[in-house]
N, CA, C and O of each residue as an XYZ file, in Angstrom:
476
protein
N       0.849     -1.183      0.000
C       0.000      0.000      0.000
C       0.890      1.239      0.000
O       1.885      1.301      0.722
N       0.526      2.212     -0.806
C       1.256      3.468     -0.888
C       1.253      4.161      0.471
O       0.220      4.218      1.136
N       2.380      4.675      0.876
C       2.494      5.368      2.159
C       2.245      6.872      2.030
O       1.887      7.518      3.015
N       2.424      7.429      0.856
C       2.389      8.882      0.693
C       1.005      9.492      0.914
O       0.915     10.633      1.369
N      -0.048      8.788      0.615
C      -1.393      9.355      0.747
C      -2.216      8.550      1.752
O      -3.426      8.393      1.587
N      -1.559      8.044      2.785
C      -2.234      7.204      3.779
C      -3.214      8.025      4.606
O      -2.884      9.100      5.106
N      -4.428      7.492      4.737
C      -5.458      8.155      5.549
C      -6.189      7.096      6.362
O      -6.150      5.910      6.035
N      -6.849      7.533      7.412
C      -7.588      6.629      8.291
C      -9.085      6.789      8.055
O      -9.593      7.903      7.931
N      -9.776      5.664      7.996
C     -11.236      5.661      7.858
C     -11.832      6.045      9.210
O     -11.502      5.445     10.233
N     -12.716      7.054      9.209
C     -13.363      7.489     10.460
C     -14.837      7.091     10.514
O     -15.474      7.200     11.562
N     -15.373      6.630      9.390
C     -16.772      6.223      9.314
C     -16.867      5.024      8.379
O     -16.399      5.079      7.242
N     -17.469      3.946      8.859
C     -17.594      2.725      8.062
C     -18.396      2.978      6.784
O     -19.268      3.846      6.739
N     -18.081      2.206      5.760
C     -18.824      2.260      4.501
C     -18.982      0.844      3.977
O     -18.028      0.065      3.973
N     -20.184      0.513      3.535
C     -20.470     -0.790      2.937
C     -20.768     -0.584      1.466
O     -21.567      0.278      1.097
N     -20.118     -1.385      0.623
C     -20.334     -1.205     -0.817
C     -21.800     -1.407     -1.164
O     -22.505     -2.191     -0.530
N     -22.236     -0.691     -2.176
C     -23.647     -0.661     -2.564
C     -24.023     -1.740     -3.564
O     -25.164     -2.203     -3.564
N     -23.081     -2.158     -4.426
C     -23.398     -3.076     -5.521
C     -22.315     -4.142     -5.617
O     -21.129     -3.853     -5.459
N     -22.733     -5.377     -5.876
C     -21.782     -6.479     -5.996
C     -21.225     -6.636     -7.401
O     -20.185     -7.271     -7.577
N     -21.881     -6.079     -8.399
C     -21.448     -6.236     -9.790
C     -21.608     -4.905    -10.522
O     -22.469     -4.772    -11.392
N     -20.779     -3.921    -10.168
C     -20.983     -2.570    -10.702
C     -20.514     -2.410    -12.145
O     -19.834     -3.271    -12.703
N     -20.894     -1.298    -12.716
C     -20.499     -0.957    -14.077
C     -18.984     -0.708    -14.134
O     -18.400     -0.095    -13.240
N     -18.376     -1.199    -15.204
C     -16.961     -0.957    -15.488
C     -16.897     -0.495    -16.940
O     -17.445     -1.143    -17.832
N     -16.225      0.628    -17.165
C     -16.183      1.231    -18.504
C     -14.749      1.471    -18.960
O     -13.847      1.681    -18.150
N     -14.564      1.434    -20.265
C     -13.301      1.821    -20.889
C     -13.517      3.167    -21.577
O     -14.650      3.534    -21.890
N     -12.453      3.887    -21.807
C     -12.551      5.133    -22.566
C     -13.180      4.808    -23.918
O     -12.775      3.857    -24.586
N     -14.159      5.595    -24.309
C     -14.842      5.396    -25.584
C     -16.123      4.595    -25.485
O     -16.923      4.605    -26.421
N     -16.344      3.892    -24.366
C     -17.590      3.136    -24.202
C     -18.783      4.083    -24.196
O     -18.723      5.170    -23.620
N     -19.866      3.663    -24.843
C     -21.111      4.438    -24.871
C     -22.032      3.937    -23.776
O     -22.068      2.743    -23.477
N     -22.774      4.853    -23.182
C     -23.713      4.503    -22.114
C     -25.035      5.215    -22.327
O     -25.107      6.250    -22.991
N     -26.079      4.637    -21.750
C     -27.373      5.304    -21.678
C     -27.453      5.942    -20.299
O     -27.130      5.299    -19.301
N     -27.877      7.190    -20.233
C     -27.991      7.927    -18.974
C     -29.465      8.010    -18.603
O     -30.281      8.525    -19.368
N     -29.801      7.494    -17.411
C     -31.214      7.456    -17.026
C     -31.549      8.304    -15.808
O     -32.720      8.610    -15.584
N     -30.548      8.694    -15.009
C     -30.799      9.519    -13.823
C     -29.638     10.468    -13.603
O     -28.532     10.255    -14.098
N     -29.913     11.515    -12.851
C     -28.903     12.497    -12.474
C     -29.087     12.765    -10.978
O     -30.215     12.898    -10.504
N     -27.974     12.843    -10.234
C     -28.052     13.137     -8.808
C     -26.892     14.065     -8.439
O     -25.843     14.061     -9.084
N     -27.102     14.847     -7.399
C     -26.061     15.751     -6.921
C     -25.613     15.257     -5.548
O     -26.412     15.163     -4.615
N     -24.323     14.942     -5.440
C     -23.726     14.417     -4.208
C     -23.137     15.583     -3.421
O     -22.435     16.419     -3.990
N     -23.412     15.649     -2.131
C     -22.885     16.707     -1.263
C     -23.216     18.108     -1.781
O     -22.445     19.048     -1.587
N     -24.358     18.237     -2.434
C     -24.826     19.531     -2.943
C     -23.914     20.175     -3.985
O     -24.056     21.365     -4.270
N     -22.975     19.408     -4.563
C     -22.107     20.046     -5.556
C     -21.545     19.134     -6.628
O     -21.082     19.630     -7.655
N     -21.562     17.828     -6.440
C     -20.958     16.915     -7.414
C     -22.050     16.173     -8.175
O     -22.895     15.507     -7.575
N     -22.026     16.293     -9.509
C     -23.053     15.657    -10.338
C     -22.609     14.239    -10.710
O     -21.509     14.025    -11.219
N     -23.495     13.283    -10.441
C     -23.297     11.874    -10.795
C     -24.447     11.449    -11.694
O     -25.588     11.869    -11.500
N     -24.139     10.610    -12.681
C     -25.141     10.149    -13.634
C     -25.281      8.630    -13.544
O     -24.284      7.910    -13.500
N     -26.531      8.148    -13.517
C     -26.786      6.704    -13.511
C     -26.691      6.237    -14.954
O     -27.450      6.679    -15.816
N     -25.748      5.340    -15.202
C     -25.463      4.913    -16.568
C     -25.681      3.417    -16.740
O     -25.435      2.625    -15.830
N     -26.146      3.055    -17.919
C     -26.298      1.656    -18.307
C     -25.368      1.413    -19.482
O     -25.501      2.035    -20.536
N     -24.424      0.499    -19.286
C     -23.457      0.158    -20.336
C     -24.089     -0.814    -21.321
O     -25.132     -1.402    -21.036
N     -23.465     -0.982    -22.470
C     -23.934     -1.948    -23.468
C     -23.946     -3.370    -22.914
O     -24.682     -4.224    -23.408
N     -23.128     -3.626    -21.886
C     -23.092     -4.949    -21.246
C     -24.312     -5.195    -20.365
O     -24.555     -6.321    -19.932
N     -25.086     -4.125    -20.099
C     -26.240     -4.226    -19.213
C     -25.930     -3.838    -17.779
O     -26.845     -3.634    -16.981
N     -24.643     -3.733    -17.439
C     -24.279     -3.321    -16.083
C     -24.620     -1.847    -15.907
O     -24.549     -1.051    -16.843
N     -24.994     -1.510    -14.668
C     -25.429     -0.155    -14.364
C     -24.672      0.392    -13.164
O     -24.144     -0.368    -12.353
N     -24.622      1.724    -13.057
C     -24.023      2.333    -11.884
C     -23.860      3.825    -12.045
O     -24.059      4.391    -13.120
N     -23.486      4.448    -10.928
C     -23.246      5.885    -10.916
C     -21.862      6.176    -11.483
O     -20.887      5.497    -11.159
N     -21.794      7.195    -12.334
C     -20.546      7.629    -12.957
C     -20.445      9.142    -12.750
O     -21.417      9.859    -12.987
N     -19.281      9.639    -12.311
C     -19.149     11.093    -12.180
C     -19.346     11.766    -13.537
O     -18.827     11.299    -14.551
N     -20.086     12.846    -13.546
C     -20.350     13.557    -14.802
C     -19.055     13.957    -15.497
O     -18.999     14.008    -16.725
N     -18.018     14.241    -14.720
C     -16.744     14.672    -15.295
C     -16.074     13.569    -16.118
O     -15.166     13.863    -16.896
N     -16.495     12.311    -15.969
C     -15.920     11.198    -16.722
C     -16.626     10.968    -18.049
O     -16.231     10.094    -18.821
N     -17.678     11.755    -18.321
C     -18.485     11.529    -19.517
C     -18.585     12.779    -20.380
O     -18.592     13.906    -19.885
N     -18.660     12.546    -21.669
C     -19.102     13.570    -22.600
C     -20.515     13.135    -22.955
O     -20.714     12.024    -23.448
N     -21.488     13.985    -22.716
C     -22.860     13.534    -22.940
C     -23.738     14.633    -23.499
O     -23.484     15.827    -23.339
N     -24.791     14.166    -24.168
C     -25.785     15.048    -24.743
C     -27.124     14.348    -24.546
O     -27.484     13.449    -25.306
N     -27.843     14.761    -23.538
C     -29.129     14.128    -23.267
C     -28.979     12.768    -22.629
O     -28.346     12.633    -21.582
N     -29.563     11.751    -23.260
C     -29.637     10.424    -22.655
C     -28.498      9.487    -23.065
O     -28.474      8.338    -22.624
N     -27.562      9.938    -23.888
C     -26.431      9.097    -24.286
C     -25.124      9.796    -23.918
O     -25.037     11.024    -23.922
N     -24.118      8.993    -23.603
C     -22.828      9.558    -23.257
C     -21.699      8.654    -23.690
O     -21.903      7.476    -23.982
N     -20.499      9.222    -23.730
C     -19.282      8.492    -24.052
C     -18.314      8.670    -22.893
O     -18.075      9.787    -22.436
N     -17.763      7.566    -22.425
C     -16.817      7.604    -21.319
C     -15.492      8.184    -21.809
O     -14.964      7.757    -22.835
N     -14.962      9.151    -21.077
C     -13.730      9.829    -21.475
C     -12.480      9.120    -20.982
O     -11.396      9.328    -21.525
N     -12.620      8.276    -19.948
C     -11.485      7.545    -19.378
C     -11.987      6.277    -18.727
O     -13.184      6.138    -18.475
N     -11.102      5.363    -18.455
C     -11.499      4.112    -17.799
C     -12.129      4.416    -16.442
O     -11.689      5.319    -15.730
N     -13.156      3.659    -16.096
C     -13.866      3.884    -14.834
C     -14.476      2.581    -14.334
O     -15.056      1.819    -15.108
N     -14.341      2.337    -13.056
C     -15.000      1.225    -12.382
C     -15.782      1.798    -11.219
O     -15.253      2.611    -10.461
N     -17.030      1.391    -11.062
C     -17.867      1.858     -9.954
C     -17.702      0.976     -8.716
O     -18.513      1.052     -7.793
N     -16.660      0.141     -8.688
C     -16.428     -0.761     -7.561
C     -16.198      0.037     -6.285
O     -15.336      0.915     -6.244
N     -16.966     -0.266     -5.245
C     -16.804      0.364     -3.941
C     -16.163     -0.634     -2.979
O     -16.273     -1.846     -3.158
N     -15.497     -0.106     -1.963
C     -14.931     -0.945     -0.923
C     -15.793     -0.884      0.325
O     -16.412      0.139      0.616
N     -15.826     -1.981      1.053
C     -16.399     -1.999      2.390
C     -15.233     -1.776      3.350
O     -14.256     -2.525      3.338
N     -15.346     -0.739      4.183
C     -14.287     -0.407      5.137
C     -14.898     -0.168      6.510
O     -16.080      0.152      6.640
N     -14.063     -0.331      7.529
C     -14.491     -0.098      8.912
C     -13.718      1.078      9.482
O     -12.606      1.372      9.045
N     -14.311      1.747     10.456
C     -13.612      2.836     11.135
C     -12.305      2.291     11.709
O     -12.273      1.221     12.317
N     -11.235      3.048     11.502
C      -9.918      2.641     11.973
C      -9.058      2.006     10.899
O      -7.842      1.911     11.065
N      -9.664      1.565      9.789
C      -8.890      0.996      8.688
C      -7.973      2.069      8.094
O      -8.323      3.248      8.046
N      -6.806      1.639      7.649
C      -5.881      2.534      6.944
C      -6.011      2.259      5.456
O      -6.072      1.105      5.031
N      -6.052      3.326      4.669
C      -6.128      3.206      3.216
C      -5.177      4.222      2.588
O      -4.808      5.220      3.208
N      -4.793      3.946      1.353
C      -4.007      4.901      0.570
C      -4.951      5.520     -0.451
O      -5.580      4.803     -1.228
N      -5.055      6.828     -0.455
C      -5.912      7.531     -1.416
C      -5.121      7.712     -2.709
O      -4.084      8.376     -2.732
N      -5.630      7.110     -3.783
C      -4.959      7.160     -5.075
C      -5.554      8.214     -6.000
O      -4.880      8.702     -6.907
N      -6.832      8.567     -5.769
C      -7.507      9.555     -6.607
C      -8.706     10.082     -5.826
O      -9.268      9.381     -4.984
N      -9.085     11.300     -6.110
C     -10.295     11.881     -5.532
C     -11.129     12.437     -6.657
O     -10.616     13.116     -7.547
N     -12.442     12.145     -6.619
C     -13.333     12.605     -7.681
C     -14.744     12.774     -7.151
O     -15.344     11.830     -6.637
N     -15.266     13.980     -7.279
C     -16.680     14.258     -7.033
C     -17.178     13.764     -5.676
O     -18.258     13.183     -5.573
N     -16.372     14.003     -4.632
C     -16.777     13.651     -3.279
C     -16.456     12.219     -2.864
O     -16.825     11.794     -1.770
N     -15.770     11.473     -3.730
C     -15.386     10.086     -3.451
C     -13.884      9.933     -3.629
O     -13.255     10.703     -4.355
N     -13.310      8.933     -2.961
C     -11.883      8.647     -3.079
C     -11.684      7.217     -3.569
O     -12.312      6.284     -3.068
N     -10.798      7.057     -4.559
C     -10.374      5.738     -5.037
C      -9.211      5.360     -4.137
O      -8.181      6.035     -4.130
N      -9.373      4.278     -3.374
C      -8.394      3.930     -2.359
C      -7.880      2.505     -2.526
O      -8.497      1.662     -3.177
N      -6.730      2.276     -1.913
C      -6.170      0.937     -1.810
C      -6.153      0.565     -0.332
O      -5.561      1.270      0.485
N      -6.804     -0.546      0.008
C      -6.821     -1.042      1.376
C      -5.501     -1.745      1.678
O      -4.729     -2.036      0.765
N      -5.240     -2.017      2.945
C      -4.021     -2.729      3.326
C      -3.942     -4.099      2.659
O      -2.849     -4.617      2.435
N      -5.102     -4.690      2.340
C      -5.158     -5.997      1.674
C      -4.753     -5.913      0.208
O      -4.528     -6.939     -0.435
N      -4.659     -4.677     -0.332
C      -4.357     -4.483     -1.741
C      -5.599     -4.283     -2.595
O      -5.492     -3.964     -3.779
N      -6.788     -4.469     -2.000
C      -8.037     -4.290     -2.738
C      -8.242     -2.809     -3.051
O      -7.931     -1.940     -2.237
N      -8.772     -2.536     -4.249
C      -9.019     -1.169     -4.705
C     -10.508     -0.898     -4.802
O     -11.288     -1.804     -5.094
N     -10.911      0.354     -4.556
C     -12.305      0.730     -4.733
C     -12.581      2.129     -4.220
O     -11.711      2.794     -3.658
N     -13.820      2.557     -4.430
C     -14.271      3.896     -4.027
C     -14.877      3.865     -2.633
O     -15.530      2.895     -2.249
N     -14.654      4.942     -1.876
C     -15.384      5.199     -0.634
C     -15.662      6.709     -0.594
O     -14.911      7.497     -1.169
N     -16.744      7.107      0.087
C     -17.017      8.539      0.182
C     -15.879      9.259      0.903
O     -15.360      8.750      1.897
N     -15.492     10.417      0.421
C     -14.441     11.204      1.063
C     -14.802     11.526      2.496
O     -13.916     11.665      3.340
N     -16.085     11.648      2.788
C     -16.539     11.967      4.148
C     -16.261     10.847      5.142
O     -16.379     11.057      6.349
N     -15.895      9.663      4.663
C     -15.552      8.524      5.535
C     -14.099      8.582      5.999
O     -13.683      7.776      6.831
N     -13.329      9.522      5.471
C     -11.897      9.604      5.780
C     -11.582     10.811      6.647
O     -12.243     11.847      6.578
N     -10.539     10.642      7.473
C     -10.051     11.788      8.225
C      -9.629     12.867      7.234
O      -9.245     12.559      6.106
N      -9.698     14.104      7.641
C      -9.287     15.198      6.764
C      -7.821     15.060      6.436
O      -7.016     14.673      7.283
N      -7.479     15.377      5.200
C      -6.069     15.317      4.812
C      -5.385     16.598      5.253
O      -6.002     17.663      5.287
N      -4.109     16.490      5.592
C      -3.338     17.680      5.956
C      -3.067     18.474      4.692
O      -2.614     17.915      3.693
N      -3.333     19.750      4.723
C      -3.136     20.566      3.525
C      -2.230     21.710      3.805
O      -1.948     22.508      2.911
């Protein structure tokens, strides 16, 4: 696990979906819902050609109405974590953090589940 961005989980999180959407750059999706996370981050509910569905940050898509194209690789895989767990934050996007657990498992957790980073 990366040591440079190590943070501690302060609030448990349980993953929402067991088989989430995974996209490659250029994949087309159908957009069926829009939601605002933390009153500022737009997430879109997308259905891939594979039939898998999930929330995708709007910033990862180029879209016009109900269809969109993924601009970069994306997995909606979330991690289940407990308070006190240590994780390495590898990316932050739209109120969520892509983290690596001590076990080596990767996934998203809400940024609000982590101690504040020193800035």
